[in-house]
N, CA, C and O atoms as a CHARMM CRD file, in Angstrom:
* protein
*
  392
    1    1 MET  N      0.90500  -1.07500  -0.14600 PROA 1      0.00000
    2    1 MET  CA     0.34400  -0.28500  -0.00300 PROA 1      0.00000
    3    1 MET  C      0.84600   1.40100  -0.31800 PROA 1      0.00000
    4    1 MET  O      0.91000   2.06100   0.71900 PROA 1      0.00000
    5    2 PRO  N      1.12500   1.99900  -1.32100 PROA 2      0.00000
    6    2 PRO  CA     2.14300   2.85900  -1.05200 PROA 2      0.00000
    7    2 PRO  C      1.33400   4.36200  -0.46400 PROA 2      0.00000
    8    2 PRO  O      0.17600   4.77200  -0.38900 PROA 2      0.00000
    9    3 ASN  N      2.35000   4.73100  -0.20700 PROA 3      0.00000
   10    3 ASN  CA     1.76300   6.49500   0.19800 PROA 3      0.00000
   11    3 ASN  C      2.77000   7.82800  -0.59600 PROA 3      0.00000
   12    3 ASN  O      3.64800   7.70500  -1.45000 PROA 3      0.00000
   13    4 ASP  N      2.36200   8.78800  -0.08600 PROA 4      0.00000
   14    4 ASP  CA     2.90100   9.89200  -0.55400 PROA 4      0.00000
   15    4 ASP  C      3.92500  10.29100  -0.02700 PROA 4      0.00000
   16    4 ASP  O      4.50300  11.10700  -0.74400 PROA 4      0.00000
   17    5 LYS  N      4.53100  10.04100   1.12000 PROA 5      0.00000
   18    5 LYS  CA     5.37100  10.50500   1.75100 PROA 5      0.00000
   19    5 LYS  C      6.78700  10.34100   1.59700 PROA 5      0.00000
   20    5 LYS  O      7.49000   9.34000   1.73800 PROA 5      0.00000
   21    6 THR  N      7.08200  11.58300   1.26400 PROA 6      0.00000
   22    6 THR  CA     8.37500  11.29400   1.36000 PROA 6      0.00000
   23    6 THR  C      9.92300  11.48500   3.14600 PROA 6      0.00000
   24    6 THR  O      9.82500  12.07700   4.22100 PROA 6      0.00000
   25    7 PHE  N     10.85400  10.80000   2.64700 PROA 7      0.00000
   26    7 PHE  CA    11.82000  11.36200   3.98500 PROA 7      0.00000
   27    7 PHE  C     12.92200  11.96000   3.81400 PROA 7      0.00000
   28    7 PHE  O     13.50100  11.61200   2.78500 PROA 7      0.00000
   29    8 SER  N     13.48300  12.79800   4.48400 PROA 8      0.00000
   30    8 SER  CA    14.32400  13.59900   4.50800 PROA 8      0.00000
   31    8 SER  C     15.63700  13.08800   4.00900 PROA 8      0.00000
   32    8 SER  O     16.23300  13.64200   3.08500 PROA 8      0.00000
   33    9 PHE  N     16.19900  11.74900   4.79100 PROA 9      0.00000
   34    9 PHE  CA    17.45300  11.03200   3.79400 PROA 9      0.00000
   35    9 PHE  C     16.87400  11.02900   2.22900 PROA 9      0.00000
   36    9 PHE  O     17.80200  11.09600   1.42300 PROA 9      0.00000
   37   10 ALA  N     15.88000  10.98100   1.76600 PROA 10     0.00000
   38   10 ALA  CA    15.84900  10.61500   0.56300 PROA 10     0.00000
   39   10 ALA  C     16.28000  12.11600  -0.49300 PROA 10     0.00000
   40   10 ALA  O     16.77400  12.05700  -1.61800 PROA 10     0.00000
   41   11 ASP  N     16.01700  13.04300   0.06700 PROA 11     0.00000
   42   11 ASP  CA    16.27400  14.58600  -0.21200 PROA 11     0.00000
   43   11 ASP  C     17.58000  14.93600  -0.08700 PROA 11     0.00000
   44   11 ASP  O     18.03200  15.85300  -0.77300 PROA 11     0.00000
   45   12 GLU  N     18.29400  14.30500   0.73700 PROA 12     0.00000
   46   12 GLU  CA    19.86700  14.80900   0.74200 PROA 12     0.00000
   47   12 GLU  C     20.90900  14.12200  -0.18100 PROA 12     0.00000
   48   12 GLU  O     21.05100  12.94000  -0.49600 PROA 12     0.00000
   49   13 PRO  N     21.87800  15.72200  -0.64800 PROA 13     0.00000
   50   13 PRO  CA    22.63900  15.02400  -1.35700 PROA 13     0.00000
   51   13 PRO  C     23.43600  13.28200  -1.40200 PROA 13     0.00000
   52   13 PRO  O     22.76700  12.40000  -0.86300 PROA 13     0.00000
   53   14 ALA  N     24.56700  12.93900  -1.92100 PROA 14     0.00000
   54   14 ALA  CA    24.94300  11.99400  -2.03300 PROA 14     0.00000
   55   14 ALA  C     26.17100  12.31100  -1.12400 PROA 14     0.00000
   56   14 ALA  O     26.59500  13.44500  -1.34600 PROA 14     0.00000
   57   15 PRO  N     26.68100  11.81000  -0.41600 PROA 15     0.00000
   58   15 PRO  CA    27.57300  12.04600   0.37700 PROA 15     0.00000
   59   15 PRO  C     29.09600  12.14500  -0.57900 PROA 15     0.00000
   60   15 PRO  O     29.32300  11.09000  -1.17100 PROA 15     0.00000
   61   16 GLU  N     30.06100  13.15900  -0.78400 PROA 16     0.00000
   62   16 GLU  CA    31.36600  13.02700  -1.46900 PROA 16     0.00000
   63   16 GLU  C     32.19800  11.77800  -1.36300 PROA 16     0.00000
   64   16 GLU  O     32.63400  11.46400  -0.25600 PROA 16     0.00000
   65   17 ILE  N     32.40500  11.18600  -2.21100 PROA 17     0.00000
   66   17 ILE  CA    33.18500   9.92300  -2.45300 PROA 17     0.00000
   67   17 ILE  C     34.71000  10.60700  -2.62200 PROA 17     0.00000
   68   17 ILE  O     35.10800  11.43900  -3.43700 PROA 17     0.00000
   69   18 LYS  N     35.49100   9.83400  -1.38300 PROA 18     0.00000
   70   18 LYS  CA    36.99900  10.60400  -1.23800 PROA 18     0.00000
   71   18 LYS  C     37.90500   9.68200  -2.42900 PROA 18     0.00000
   72   18 LYS  O     37.82300   8.46100  -2.30000 PROA 18     0.00000
   73   19 GLN  N     38.47500  10.03500  -3.19400 PROA 19     0.00000
   74   19 GLN  CA    39.74400   9.71600  -4.25400 PROA 19     0.00000
   75   19 GLN  C     40.52100   8.91300  -3.65100 PROA 19     0.00000
   76   19 GLN  O     40.96200   9.61900  -2.74500 PROA 19     0.00000
   77   20 PRO  N     41.09700   7.67000  -3.52100 PROA 20     0.00000
   78   20 PRO  CA    42.05000   7.48000  -2.94400 PROA 20     0.00000
   79   20 PRO  C     43.48700   7.93500  -3.41700 PROA 20     0.00000
   80   20 PRO  O     43.96700   8.31700  -4.48500 PROA 20     0.00000
   81   21 HSD  N     44.00200   7.69600  -2.00800 PROA 21     0.00000
   82   21 HSD  CA    45.47700   8.45500  -2.15500 PROA 21     0.00000
   83   21 HSD  C     46.73200   7.90900  -3.32100 PROA 21     0.00000
   84   21 HSD  O     46.88600   6.70500  -3.52400 PROA 21     0.00000
   85   22 SER  N     47.39700   8.73500  -3.87900 PROA 22     0.00000
   86   22 SER  CA    47.97000   8.96200  -4.27600 PROA 22     0.00000
   87   22 SER  C     49.47800   8.27800  -4.05400 PROA 22     0.00000
   88   22 SER  O     50.14100   9.14700  -3.48800 PROA 22     0.00000
   89   23 GLU  N     50.32500   7.05100  -4.26600 PROA 23     0.00000
   90   23 GLU  CA    51.84800   6.87900  -3.81300 PROA 23     0.00000
   91   23 GLU  C     52.34200   7.82900  -3.04800 PROA 23     0.00000
   92   23 GLU  O     52.73800   7.80800  -1.88200 PROA 23     0.00000
   93   24 ALA  N     52.24100   9.07200  -4.22000 PROA 24     0.00000
   94   24 ALA  CA    52.95700  10.25200  -3.35500 PROA 24     0.00000
   95   24 ALA  C     53.01700  10.83900  -1.77700 PROA 24     0.00000
   96   24 ALA  O     53.86100  11.03800  -0.90400 PROA 24     0.00000
   97   25 GLN  N     51.30700  11.01400  -2.02000 PROA 25     0.00000
   98   25 GLN  CA    50.75400  11.15000  -0.93200 PROA 25     0.00000
   99   25 GLN  C     50.89400   9.83900   0.11300 PROA 25     0.00000
  100   25 GLN  O     51.42800  10.28000   1.13200 PROA 25     0.00000
  101   26 LYS  N     50.67900   8.68700   0.23400 PROA 26     0.00000
  102   26 LYS  CA    50.20700   7.29500   1.12200 PROA 26     0.00000
  103   26 LYS  C     52.25500   7.73000   1.71800 PROA 26     0.00000
  104   26 LYS  O     52.42700   7.52300   2.92000 PROA 26     0.00000
  105   27 MET  N     53.52400   8.24000   0.95000 PROA 27     0.00000
  106   27 MET  CA    54.67700   8.39200   1.38200 PROA 27     0.00000
  107   27 MET  C     54.41500   9.36900   2.30000 PROA 27     0.00000
  108   27 MET  O     54.36000   9.31000   3.52800 PROA 27     0.00000
  109   28 LEU  N     54.26300  10.26900   1.54500 PROA 28     0.00000
  110   28 LEU  CA    54.19900  11.88800   2.79600 PROA 28     0.00000
  111   28 LEU  C     53.01200  11.38500   3.57700 PROA 28     0.00000
  112   28 LEU  O     52.54100  12.50900   3.75400 PROA 28     0.00000
  113   29 ASP  N     52.36600  10.79000   4.03400 PROA 29     0.00000
  114   29 ASP  CA    51.53300  10.50400   5.34100 PROA 29     0.00000
  115   29 ASP  C     52.69800   9.45100   5.67000 PROA 29     0.00000
  116   29 ASP  O     53.44500  10.21500   6.28200 PROA 29     0.00000
  117   30 TRP  N     53.12300   8.65400   5.67500 PROA 30     0.00000
  118   30 TRP  CA    53.85400   7.48100   6.13800 PROA 30     0.00000
  119   30 TRP  C     54.94900   8.29300   6.61500 PROA 30     0.00000
  120   30 TRP  O     55.23200   8.19600   7.80900 PROA 30     0.00000
  121   31 LEU  N     55.80400   9.30300   5.67000 PROA 31     0.00000
  122   31 LEU  CA    57.32800   9.80200   6.34000 PROA 31     0.00000
  123   31 LEU  C     56.86700  11.00600   7.88100 PROA 31     0.00000
  124   31 LEU  O     57.58800  10.97800   8.87800 PROA 31     0.00000
  125   32 GLN  N     55.42500  12.10600   7.80800 PROA 32     0.00000
  126   32 GLN  CA    55.11800  11.56700   8.87100 PROA 32     0.00000
  127   32 GLN  C     55.18200  11.68200   9.68100 PROA 32     0.00000
  128   32 GLN  O     55.00300  12.61100  10.46900 PROA 32     0.00000
  129   33 ARG  N     55.60900  10.25200   9.73500 PROA 33     0.00000
  130   33 ARG  CA    55.30100   9.05800  11.14900 PROA 33     0.00000
  131   33 ARG  C     56.67600   8.73000  11.51500 PROA 33     0.00000
  132   33 ARG  O     56.79600   8.34100  12.67700 PROA 33     0.00000
  133   34 TRP  N     57.69500   8.78500  10.85000 PROA 34     0.00000
  134   34 TRP  CA    59.26800   8.04500  10.35600 PROA 34     0.00000
  135   34 TRP  C     59.72100   8.75100  11.57600 PROA 34     0.00000
  136   34 TRP  O     59.20600   9.83000  11.86700 PROA 34     0.00000
  137   35 ASN  N     60.40600   8.36000  12.12100 PROA 35     0.00000
  138   35 ASN  CA    61.08500   9.50100  13.63100 PROA 35     0.00000
  139   35 ASN  C     62.51800   9.55200  12.84400 PROA 35     0.00000
  140   35 ASN  O     62.81100  10.47200  13.60800 PROA 35     0.00000
  141   36 LYS  N     63.91000   9.39200  11.86700 PROA 36     0.00000
  142   36 LYS  CA    64.32300   9.37200  11.71100 PROA 36     0.00000
  143   36 LYS  C     64.85600  11.04300  10.85900 PROA 36     0.00000
  144   36 LYS  O     64.65600  10.55400   9.74700 PROA 36     0.00000
  145   37 PRO  N     65.21800  12.14400  10.60300 PROA 37     0.00000
  146   37 PRO  CA    65.62400  12.81500   9.78100 PROA 37     0.00000
  147   37 PRO  C     65.92400  12.51500   8.29600 PROA 37     0.00000
  148   37 PRO  O     65.68800  13.38900   7.46200 PROA 37     0.00000
  149   38 THR  N     66.45100  11.27900   7.91200 PROA 38     0.00000
  150   38 THR  CA    66.28000  10.94700   6.48700 PROA 38     0.00000
  151   38 THR  C     65.74400   9.62900   6.58500 PROA 38     0.00000
  152   38 THR  O     65.42000   8.96000   7.56600 PROA 38     0.00000
  153   39 VAL  N     65.71400   9.35000   5.12300 PROA 39     0.00000
  154   39 VAL  CA    65.29200   8.09600   5.01000 PROA 39     0.00000
  155   39 VAL  C     65.77800   7.45300   3.48500 PROA 39     0.00000
  156   39 VAL  O     65.48500   8.03600   2.44100 PROA 39     0.00000
  157   40 ARG  N     66.56100   6.16700   3.50900 PROA 40     0.00000
  158   40 ARG  CA    66.86100   5.63800   2.36100 PROA 40     0.00000
  159   40 ARG  C     65.68800   4.96000   2.05000 PROA 40     0.00000
  160   40 ARG  O     64.65300   4.74200   2.67900 PROA 40     0.00000
  161   41 MET  N     66.30700   4.51800   0.32000 PROA 41     0.00000
  162   41 MET  CA    65.10800   3.17200  -0.34300 PROA 41     0.00000
  163   41 MET  C     65.14700   2.07400   0.56300 PROA 41     0.00000
  164   41 MET  O     64.03200   1.81000   1.01300 PROA 41     0.00000
  165   42 ASN  N     66.15200   1.28400   1.01200 PROA 42     0.00000
  166   42 ASN  CA    65.44500   0.23600   1.00400 PROA 42     0.00000
  167   42 ASN  C     65.00800   0.06400   2.44300 PROA 42     0.00000
  168   42 ASN  O     64.79600  -1.05700   2.90500 PROA 42     0.00000
  169   43 GLU  N     64.86200   1.26800   3.21500 PROA 43     0.00000
  170   43 GLU  CA    63.90600   1.59700   4.56700 PROA 43     0.00000
  171   43 GLU  C     62.50100   1.58500   3.86700 PROA 43     0.00000
  172   43 GLU  O     61.70700   0.68800   4.15100 PROA 43     0.00000
  173   44 ILE  N     62.24000   2.36800   3.13700 PROA 44     0.00000
  174   44 ILE  CA    60.51700   2.81700   2.01000 PROA 44     0.00000
  175   44 ILE  C     60.10700   0.82700   2.01000 PROA 44     0.00000
  176   44 ILE  O     59.19600   0.19100   2.54000 PROA 44     0.00000
  177   45 LEU  N     61.38900   0.37500   1.07500 PROA 45     0.00000
  178   45 LEU  CA    60.89300  -0.59100   0.41200 PROA 45     0.00000
  179   45 LEU  C     60.66000  -1.83900   2.24500 PROA 45     0.00000
  180   45 LEU  O     59.94700  -2.82000   2.45900 PROA 45     0.00000
  181   46 VAL  N     61.28700  -1.36500   2.79900 PROA 46     0.00000
  182   46 VAL  CA    60.97400  -2.85600   3.88800 PROA 46     0.00000
  183   46 VAL  C     59.85700  -2.12900   4.62000 PROA 46     0.00000
  184   46 VAL  O     58.72400  -2.61000   4.60900 PROA 46     0.00000
  185   47 TYR  N     60.15800  -0.84500   5.33800 PROA 47     0.00000
  186   47 TYR  CA    58.90600  -0.29100   6.10400 PROA 47     0.00000
  187   47 TYR  C     57.85400   0.87000   5.83400 PROA 47     0.00000
  188   47 TYR  O     57.23300   1.45300   6.72100 PROA 47     0.00000
  189   48 GLY  N     57.76700   1.07500   4.68700 PROA 48     0.00000
  190   48 GLY  CA    56.64600   1.94700   3.79500 PROA 48     0.00000
  191   48 GLY  C     55.98900   0.76800   4.06900 PROA 48     0.00000
  192   48 GLY  O     56.26800  -0.32000   4.57200 PROA 48     0.00000
  193   49 PRO  N     54.33400   1.71300   3.23000 PROA 49     0.00000
  194   49 PRO  CA    53.76500   1.12100   3.38200 PROA 49     0.00000
  195   49 PRO  C     53.21300   0.48600   2.01300 PROA 49     0.00000
  196   49 PRO  O     52.95100   1.26500   1.09600 PROA 49     0.00000
  197   50 ARG  N     53.02500  -0.89900   1.83300 PROA 50     0.00000
  198   50 ARG  CA    52.60000  -1.90800   1.15100 PROA 50     0.00000
  199   50 ARG  C     52.55500  -1.69700  -0.34400 PROA 50     0.00000
  200   50 ARG  O     53.12900  -2.35600  -1.21100 PROA 50     0.00000
  201   51 SER  N     51.69400  -0.56400  -0.49000 PROA 51     0.00000
  202   51 SER  CA    51.52300  -0.00400  -2.68200 PROA 51     0.00000
  203   51 SER  C     52.97300   0.37900  -2.80400 PROA 51     0.00000
  204   51 SER  O     53.47200   0.28700  -3.92600 PROA 51     0.00000
  205   52 ILE  N     53.65900   0.76300  -1.88000 PROA 52     0.00000
  206   52 ILE  CA    54.97600   1.59300  -2.44100 PROA 52     0.00000
  207   52 ILE  C     56.27700   0.81900  -2.27500 PROA 52     0.00000
  208   52 ILE  O     57.41400   1.27000  -2.13600 PROA 52     0.00000
  209   53 ARG  N     55.94000  -0.21200  -2.31100 PROA 53     0.00000
  210   53 ARG  CA    57.04600  -1.37700  -1.76300 PROA 53     0.00000
  211   53 ARG  C     58.00300  -2.33700  -3.30100 PROA 53     0.00000
  212   53 ARG  O     58.71400  -3.33300  -3.43400 PROA 53     0.00000
  213   54 LYS  N     57.52300  -1.44000  -4.01400 PROA 54     0.00000
  214   54 LYS  CA    58.21900  -1.84900  -5.37200 PROA 54     0.00000
  215   54 LYS  C     59.32500  -0.52600  -5.48700 PROA 54     0.00000
  216   54 LYS  O     59.01300   0.59700  -5.09100 PROA 54     0.00000
  217   55 ARG  N     60.39800  -0.78300  -5.97300 PROA 55     0.00000
  218   55 ARG  CA    61.30400   0.29500  -5.81700 PROA 55     0.00000
  219   55 ARG  C     61.00700   1.12100  -6.95400 PROA 55     0.00000
  220   55 ARG  O     61.46700   2.22500  -6.66600 PROA 55     0.00000
  221   56 LYS  N     60.35700   1.18600  -8.36400 PROA 56     0.00000
  222   56 LYS  CA    59.92400   1.89300  -9.47400 PROA 56     0.00000
  223   56 LYS  C     59.05700   2.91200  -8.59200 PROA 56     0.00000
  224   56 LYS  O     59.57800   3.94100  -8.16300 PROA 56     0.00000
  225   57 ILE  N     57.64800   2.57800  -8.32100 PROA 57     0.00000
  226   57 ILE  CA    56.56400   3.15200  -7.66700 PROA 57     0.00000
  227   57 ILE  C     56.95500   4.15000  -6.34400 PROA 57     0.00000
  228   57 ILE  O     56.11700   5.02800  -6.14100 PROA 57     0.00000
  229   58 ALA  N     58.11600   4.12800  -5.42000 PROA 58     0.00000
  230   58 ALA  CA    58.91100   4.32700  -4.22100 PROA 58     0.00000
  231   58 ALA  C     59.76100   5.49200  -4.90800 PROA 58     0.00000
  232   58 ALA  O     59.57300   6.63400  -4.48900 PROA 58     0.00000
  233   59 ILE  N     60.71400   5.27500  -5.96700 PROA 59     0.00000
  234   59 ILE  CA    61.41400   6.36200  -6.55700 PROA 59     0.00000
  235   59 ILE  C     60.82200   7.58200  -7.47600 PROA 59     0.00000
  236   59 ILE  O     61.22000   8.71200  -7.75700 PROA 59     0.00000
  237   60 ASP  N     59.67700   6.79500  -7.80200 PROA 60     0.00000
  238   60 ASP  CA    58.58300   8.30900  -8.82800 PROA 60     0.00000
  239   60 ASP  C     58.02700   8.68100  -7.33500 PROA 60     0.00000
  240   60 ASP  O     58.51300   9.78300  -7.08300 PROA 60     0.00000
  241   61 ALA  N     57.34500   8.31400  -6.40100 PROA 61     0.00000
  242   61 ALA  CA    56.35400   8.67900  -5.19800 PROA 61     0.00000
  243   61 ALA  C     57.89900   9.81200  -4.66800 PROA 61     0.00000
  244   61 ALA  O     57.81100  11.02800  -4.49900 PROA 61     0.00000
  245   62 ALA  N     58.77100   9.25300  -4.55500 PROA 62     0.00000
  246   62 ALA  CA    59.72800  10.41400  -4.06100 PROA 62     0.00000
  247   62 ALA  C     60.49600  11.59300  -4.96100 PROA 62     0.00000
  248   62 ALA  O     61.10000  12.61000  -4.61900 PROA 62     0.00000
  249   63 GLU  N     60.25300  11.10100  -6.04500 PROA 63     0.00000
  250   63 GLU  CA    60.71200  12.16500  -7.19800 PROA 63     0.00000
  251   63 GLU  C     59.60200  13.53300  -7.22900 PROA 63     0.00000
  252   63 GLU  O     59.85100  14.71500  -7.46500 PROA 63     0.00000
  253   64 VAL  N     58.37700  12.90200  -6.91400 PROA 64     0.00000
  254   64 VAL  CA    57.19000  13.59800  -6.42800 PROA 64     0.00000
  255   64 VAL  C     57.39300  14.73700  -5.46500 PROA 64     0.00000
  256   64 VAL  O     57.26900  15.95500  -5.59600 PROA 64     0.00000
  257   65 LEU  N     57.76500  13.91900  -4.39400 PROA 65     0.00000
  258   65 LEU  CA    57.79400  14.99600  -2.90700 PROA 65     0.00000
  259   65 LEU  C     59.18200  15.59400  -3.27200 PROA 65     0.00000
  260   65 LEU  O     59.27200  16.64100  -2.63000 PROA 65     0.00000
  261   66 VAL  N     60.08200  15.44000  -3.86500 PROA 66     0.00000
  262   66 VAL  CA    61.52800  16.37000  -4.06300 PROA 66     0.00000
  263   66 VAL  C     60.55200  17.24800  -4.85700 PROA 66     0.00000
  264   66 VAL  O     60.10400  18.28500  -4.36800 PROA 66     0.00000
  265   67 LYS  N     60.24100  16.84100  -6.03600 PROA 67     0.00000
  266   67 LYS  CA    59.41600  18.52000  -7.06400 PROA 67     0.00000
  267   67 LYS  C     58.68000  19.36000  -5.89600 PROA 67     0.00000
  268   67 LYS  O     58.72200  20.56300  -6.15400 PROA 67     0.00000
  269   68 HSD  N     58.14700  19.12200  -4.92200 PROA 68     0.00000
  270   68 HSD  CA    56.93400  19.80600  -3.97900 PROA 68     0.00000
  271   68 HSD  C     57.85400  20.19400  -2.87000 PROA 68     0.00000
  272   68 HSD  O     57.40500  21.23400  -2.38900 PROA 68     0.00000
  273   69 GLY  N     59.18700  19.74300  -2.10600 PROA 69     0.00000
  274   69 GLY  CA    59.78300  20.14100  -1.41300 PROA 69     0.00000
  275   69 GLY  C     59.77800  19.24400   0.07400 PROA 69     0.00000
  276   69 GLY  O     60.26100  19.58600   1.15300 PROA 69     0.00000
  277   70 TRP  N     59.31600  18.43600  -0.15200 PROA 70     0.00000
  278   70 TRP  CA    58.77800  17.67100   1.37000 PROA 70     0.00000
  279   70 TRP  C     60.26000  16.51600   1.39700 PROA 70     0.00000
  280   70 TRP  O     60.29700  15.80700   2.40300 PROA 70     0.00000
  281   71 LEU  N     61.19300  16.35700   0.57600 PROA 71     0.00000
  282   71 LEU  CA    62.61900  15.29300   0.11200 PROA 71     0.00000
  283   71 LEU  C     63.34300  16.25200  -0.35900 PROA 71     0.00000
  284   71 LEU  O     62.98000  17.31300  -0.86600 PROA 71     0.00000
  285   72 THR  N     64.48900  15.80300  -0.15600 PROA 72     0.00000
  286   72 THR  CA    65.81700  16.78400  -0.53800 PROA 72     0.00000
  287   72 THR  C     66.83900  15.18300  -0.86500 PROA 72     0.00000
  288   72 THR  O     67.19900  14.41800   0.03000 PROA 72     0.00000
  289   73 GLN  N     67.08800  15.02600  -2.13500 PROA 73     0.00000
  290   73 GLN  CA    68.16700  14.06500  -2.10100 PROA 73     0.00000
  291   73 GLN  C     69.49900  14.56500  -1.76300 PROA 73     0.00000
  292   73 GLN  O     69.92600  15.67100  -2.09200 PROA 73     0.00000
  293   74 LEU  N     70.17600  13.61900  -1.03600 PROA 74     0.00000
  294   74 LEU  CA    71.74500  13.73600  -0.35800 PROA 74     0.00000
  295   74 LEU  C     72.06000  12.96200  -1.12300 PROA 74     0.00000
  296   74 LEU  O     71.32500  12.28100  -1.83800 PROA 74     0.00000
  297   75 GLN  N     73.76600  12.97600  -1.03700 PROA 75     0.00000
  298   75 GLN  CA    74.59700  12.50500  -1.66000 PROA 75     0.00000
  299   75 GLN  C     75.12200  11.94700  -0.94100 PROA 75     0.00000
  300   75 GLN  O     75.31300  12.51800   0.13300 PROA 75     0.00000
  301   76 THR  N     75.78300  10.19200  -1.14500 PROA 76     0.00000
  302   76 THR  CA    75.68100   8.66300  -0.62700 PROA 76     0.00000
  303   76 THR  C     77.28500   8.55600  -1.12500 PROA 76     0.00000
  304   76 THR  O     77.90700   9.04500  -2.06800 PROA 76     0.00000
  305   77 ARG  N     77.61600   7.71900  -0.07300 PROA 77     0.00000
  306   77 ARG  CA    79.05500   7.02400  -0.57500 PROA 77     0.00000
  307   77 ARG  C     79.02900   6.07200  -1.52600 PROA 77     0.00000
  308   77 ARG  O     79.98300   5.82000  -2.26100 PROA 77     0.00000
  309   78 ARG  N     77.55300   5.30600  -1.55800 PROA 78     0.00000
  310   78 ARG  CA    77.45400   4.52100  -2.87500 PROA 78     0.00000
  311   78 ARG  C     77.43700   4.91800  -3.93900 PROA 78     0.00000
  312   78 ARG  O     77.50300   6.13700  -4.09400 PROA 78     0.00000
  313   79 PRO  N     77.37000   4.29500  -4.75400 PROA 79     0.00000
  314   79 PRO  CA    76.39400   4.92600  -6.01200 PROA 79     0.00000
  315   79 PRO  C     74.75900   4.47500  -6.67500 PROA 79     0.00000
  316   79 PRO  O     74.07800   4.97200  -7.57200 PROA 79     0.00000
  317   80 ASN  N     74.54000   3.26600  -5.72300 PROA 80     0.00000
  318   80 ASN  CA    73.63700   2.58600  -5.67100 PROA 80     0.00000
  319   80 ASN  C     72.59200   2.90200  -4.74900 PROA 80     0.00000
  320   80 ASN  O     71.40600   3.05900  -5.04100 PROA 80     0.00000
  321   81 MET  N     73.23300   3.00500  -3.34700 PROA 81     0.00000
  322   81 MET  CA    72.46100   3.69300  -2.73200 PROA 81     0.00000
  323   81 MET  C     71.51300   5.06100  -2.76800 PROA 81     0.00000
  324   81 MET  O     72.17000   6.08700  -2.59500 PROA 81     0.00000
  325   82 VAL  N     70.58600   5.18900  -2.89400 PROA 82     0.00000
  326   82 VAL  CA    69.85400   6.34800  -2.85300 PROA 82     0.00000
  327   82 VAL  C     68.86700   6.64700  -1.18700 PROA 82     0.00000
  328   82 VAL  O     68.07000   5.86500  -0.66700 PROA 82     0.00000
  329   83 GLU  N     69.34100   8.18900  -0.62700 PROA 83     0.00000
  330   83 GLU  CA    69.28900   8.80400   1.03200 PROA 83     0.00000
  331   83 GLU  C     68.43900  10.27100   0.23700 PROA 83     0.00000
  332   83 GLU  O     68.72000  10.89100  -0.78900 PROA 83     0.00000
  333   84 TRP  N     67.22600  10.45200   1.33200 PROA 84     0.00000
  334   84 TRP  CA    67.17000  11.75100   1.09200 PROA 84     0.00000
  335   84 TRP  C     66.61100  12.39500   2.69200 PROA 84     0.00000
  336   84 TRP  O     66.28200  11.73100   3.67400 PROA 84     0.00000
  337   85 GLN  N     66.63300  13.46600   2.58500 PROA 85     0.00000
  338   85 GLN  CA    66.63900  14.46800   3.76100 PROA 85     0.00000
  339   85 GLN  C     65.16200  14.67700   3.95400 PROA 85     0.00000
  340   85 GLN  O     64.56400  15.01300   2.93200 PROA 85     0.00000
  341   86 ILE  N     64.46400  14.55000   5.03100 PROA 86     0.00000
  342   86 ILE  CA    63.02800  14.76900   5.19400 PROA 86     0.00000
  343   86 ILE  C     62.97300  16.39600   5.60200 PROA 86     0.00000
  344   86 ILE  O     63.68100  16.78200   6.53300 PROA 86     0.00000
  345   87 ASN  N     62.20900  17.23500   4.95900 PROA 87     0.00000
  346   87 ASN  CA    61.79200  18.29700   5.18200 PROA 87     0.00000
  347   87 ASN  C     60.64600  18.44900   5.91300 PROA 87     0.00000
  348   87 ASN  O     59.62300  18.27900   5.25100 PROA 87     0.00000
  349   88 ARG  N     60.47600  18.74300   7.18800 PROA 88     0.00000
  350   88 ARG  CA    59.16600  18.59900   7.81000 PROA 88     0.00000
  351   88 ARG  C     58.90800  20.09400   7.89800 PROA 88     0.00000
  352   88 ARG  O     59.70000  21.03600   7.88900 PROA 88     0.00000
  353   89 ARG  N     57.47100  20.05100   7.99300 PROA 89     0.00000
  354   89 ARG  CA    56.45400  21.57200   7.98300 PROA 89     0.00000
  355   89 ARG  C     55.48700  21.63800   9.36500 PROA 89     0.00000
  356   89 ARG  O     54.95500  20.65300   9.87600 PROA 89     0.00000
  357   90 ALA  N     55.43100  22.39300   9.62900 PROA 90     0.00000
  358   90 ALA  CA    54.15700  22.17200  10.57000 PROA 90     0.00000
  359   90 ALA  C     52.77300  22.11100  10.42700 PROA 90     0.00000
  360   90 ALA  O     52.00600  22.89000  10.99400 PROA 90     0.00000
  361   91 ILE  N     52.38100  21.06900   9.57200 PROA 91     0.00000
  362   91 ILE  CA    51.16600  21.55800   9.36300 PROA 91     0.00000
  363   91 ILE  C     50.89500  19.93500   9.61300 PROA 91     0.00000
  364   91 ILE  O     51.52400  18.87800   9.56200 PROA 91     0.00000
  365   92 VAL  N     49.37700  20.47900   9.95700 PROA 92     0.00000
  366   92 VAL  CA    48.43500  18.95900  10.56500 PROA 92     0.00000
  367   92 VAL  C     48.56400  17.92200   9.82900 PROA 92     0.00000
  368   92 VAL  O     49.45300  17.09300  10.01700 PROA 92     0.00000
  369   93 HSD  N     47.61900  17.83800   8.82700 PROA 93     0.00000
  370   93 HSD  CA    47.34000  17.13400   7.50100 PROA 93     0.00000
  371   93 HSD  C     48.42100  17.46600   6.38900 PROA 93     0.00000
  372   93 HSD  O     47.82700  18.08900   5.50900 PROA 93     0.00000
  373   94 PRO  N     49.47100  17.34700   6.12800 PROA 94     0.00000
  374   94 PRO  CA    50.13400  17.85200   5.07000 PROA 94     0.00000
  375   94 PRO  C     49.48300  17.11900   3.87500 PROA 94     0.00000
  376   94 PRO  O     48.83500  16.08300   4.02500 PROA 94     0.00000
  377   95 THR  N     49.66900  17.64700   2.81200 PROA 95     0.00000
  378   95 THR  CA    48.89500  16.95600   1.42300 PROA 95     0.00000
  379   95 THR  C     50.36200  17.59000   0.87800 PROA 95     0.00000
  380   95 THR  O     51.22700  18.36300   1.29000 PROA 95     0.00000
  381   96 ILE  N     50.08600  16.77600  -0.30300 PROA 96     0.00000
  382   96 ILE  CA    51.51300  17.07600  -1.60500 PROA 96     0.00000
  383   96 ILE  C     51.35400  18.90900  -2.24600 PROA 96     0.00000
  384   96 ILE  O     52.34500  19.59400  -2.49800 PROA 96     0.00000
  385   97 ALA  N     50.02800  19.36200  -2.38900 PROA 97     0.00000
  386   97 ALA  CA    50.01600  20.64600  -3.14400 PROA 97     0.00000
  387   97 ALA  C     50.14700  21.64200  -2.36700 PROA 97     0.00000
  388   97 ALA  O     49.72500  22.69400  -2.84700 PROA 97     0.00000
  389   98 THR  N     50.76300  21.72700  -0.89800 PROA 98     0.00000
  390   98 THR  CA    51.25700  22.69900   0.20200 PROA 98     0.00000
  391   98 THR  C     52.51900  22.56600  -0.01300 PROA 98     0.00000
  392   98 THR  O     53.33000  23.19100   0.67000 PROA 98     0.00000
């Protein structure tokens, strides 16, 4: 027996769907919890988020963070070692765009 009543939840707009974070944003979020001033590639591959534990993905994400000023690449004593200085900022929820 249908009736002509409308409910308030039917008139509300659909909730905004959050897009998944990019790998660079995931790395930035992880680096905010990293307690050392520098990070090496092997540390990212072992301790980083699972989605960036492949070398190519981790390097691409790190290059984005270098471009936005969150990381600075350091010279290392070995040519096959990659290490970055973490540039921390006093921001509660940092994003790559800031």
